[in-house]
N, C-alpha and C positions, 0 to 999 in steps of 0.2 A: 797439059790438059789430058784428063782421062779419056781413053778410047773406048772403054767399056760402057755399056748403057747404065743409067742410074740404078735400075733394078738389080743388075748384077753386082754393083758395088754394095748396095744395101744388103743383098744376099750374103756377101762375104763378111760384112760387118756383123750381121745378126746371127750368122751361123746357120747350119742346115736345119736345126730344130725350131728355129723361130719362123713361124708361119707369116705369110703376108697379112693374114687377118689381124694378128696382134700388132704388126707394124702400122697397118692402116688405122686400127683403133687408137693407138698412141697418137698418130699424126692428127686424126680427126678431133680427139679430145683436146689436144694442145692447141689446135687451130681454133676450135670453138672457145676455149678459155681465153686465148689472146684477142680474138675478135670481139668478144663480149666486153672484155676489160677496156679495149680501145674505144668501143662505142660508148661505154659509160663515161670514160674520161673525156671524150669529145663532147658529150652532151651535158654533163653535170659538173659543177664546181665542187671542190673538195668540201665534204660535209653536207652538200645539198641532197635533199631527199624528195622522191616522188612517191606518194602513197598509191599503191596499185589496188590493194584490198584493205579497206579501212580497218585499222586496229590489228591487222595481221601481217601484211606484206608490203614492203616498200623497196624501191631501188634507192640506195644511199651510197654515194661515192665516199669510200674511206681508204686510208692508206695504213698498212700494218707493217711496222718494222720488226715485229717479233714473229712468233709462231701462233698456234691456236690460242685464242683468248688473249692475244698480245703478250704471251709469256716470252721471256728472254729478249725483250725489246732492245733493238740496236746492236745485237750480236751478229752482224753480217758475216764476219770471218767464220764464226762457228757454223752458221747456216750454209755457207759455201762448202765447207769441208764435209759436213754431215750429208748435204745433198749429193755431192759427187760420190761419196762412199755408198750412199743408199742406191743411187742410180746404177753404179757398177755392180753391186751385190744383187739388186733386183733383176738386172739384165742377165747376169750370170744364171740366176735361178730360172728365169724364163727360158733361156737357151737350153738349159739342162733338164727342164721339166718335160716329162713324156707328153707326146702330142695328144694322147688319149685323155689327159688331165685337163679337160676344157675349162672347167670352172676355175681351177687354180691359174691357168694360163691367162684367162680373161682378167682375173683379179690382179695378177702381176702386171699385165699391160696397163690396167687402170692406175695401179700404184705408180708405175713409171710415168705415165701421162700427167698425173696430178703433181708429182714431185717436179717434173720438168716444167710444167706450166708456172708454178710458183718460183722455181729457180730462175727462169727467164726474167721474171719481174725483179727478183733480187739483184740479178746481174745488171740489168738495164737501169733500174731506178733506185736501188737500195731500199725498196719497200715492195710489198705485195698489194696490188689493187683489189679491193673487195667491194661488193655492191649488193649482194642479196641479203636483205634485212628482214627478219621475221620476229614477230612477237607471238610466242607460243604459250598459251594458258597464262598470260600476264608476264611471262619472262621474256625480256628483250634479248634474244639469242644473239651471240656475236655475229657480226656481218662477215659473209664469206663469199666465195666465187666458184666457178665451174671446176677448177682444179681441186678445190676442197671437196666438192661433191664426188669427184672421181676417186679421191682417196678414201672417203667414207663408204662409198659403194663397194670398193675393193675390199675393205676390212669386213664389211657385211658378207660379201661372197666367201671370204676365207673362213669366217665363222660358220656360215651355212655349210661349207664343204666339210669342216671339222665335225659338225653335228651329223651330217649325212654319212660320213665315213665311220663315225662312232656307232651309228645304228647298223651299219653293214657288217660289223665284226661280231 
């Protein structure tokens, strides 16, 4: 049994450059992702849908054995390998990124959280649990989850950072 407090162990794992803020953000997003997936799975049967905003937003329980838009369906070994490599690389970049680079650090933490949230599902169930179902301007958008939101917000932040950095030069 470890004699060090949990925070000291996390500090050693994450390195000196990884702030508690990023670790807490990752843990919060993963927890929210897993809790919402559990709640949907506990309340809805597979394929069941509850319309929240008529013609726009529903909670629909779906299982995705692929990636975005169900591409590469059933390729779990591929997803395991890619997820582990991505988590290692993103964690490395987060640890190495200067503490002053707040936008980049938050984006990396959100990328890690989103990847981890869906990776947990793939490991535990061999599929990802999705439930947020939107129809946008007549287009039935693919059903997604909190981890997917985290990934997309992170990409948006990285694009924003690139735009802001480009204007600064």
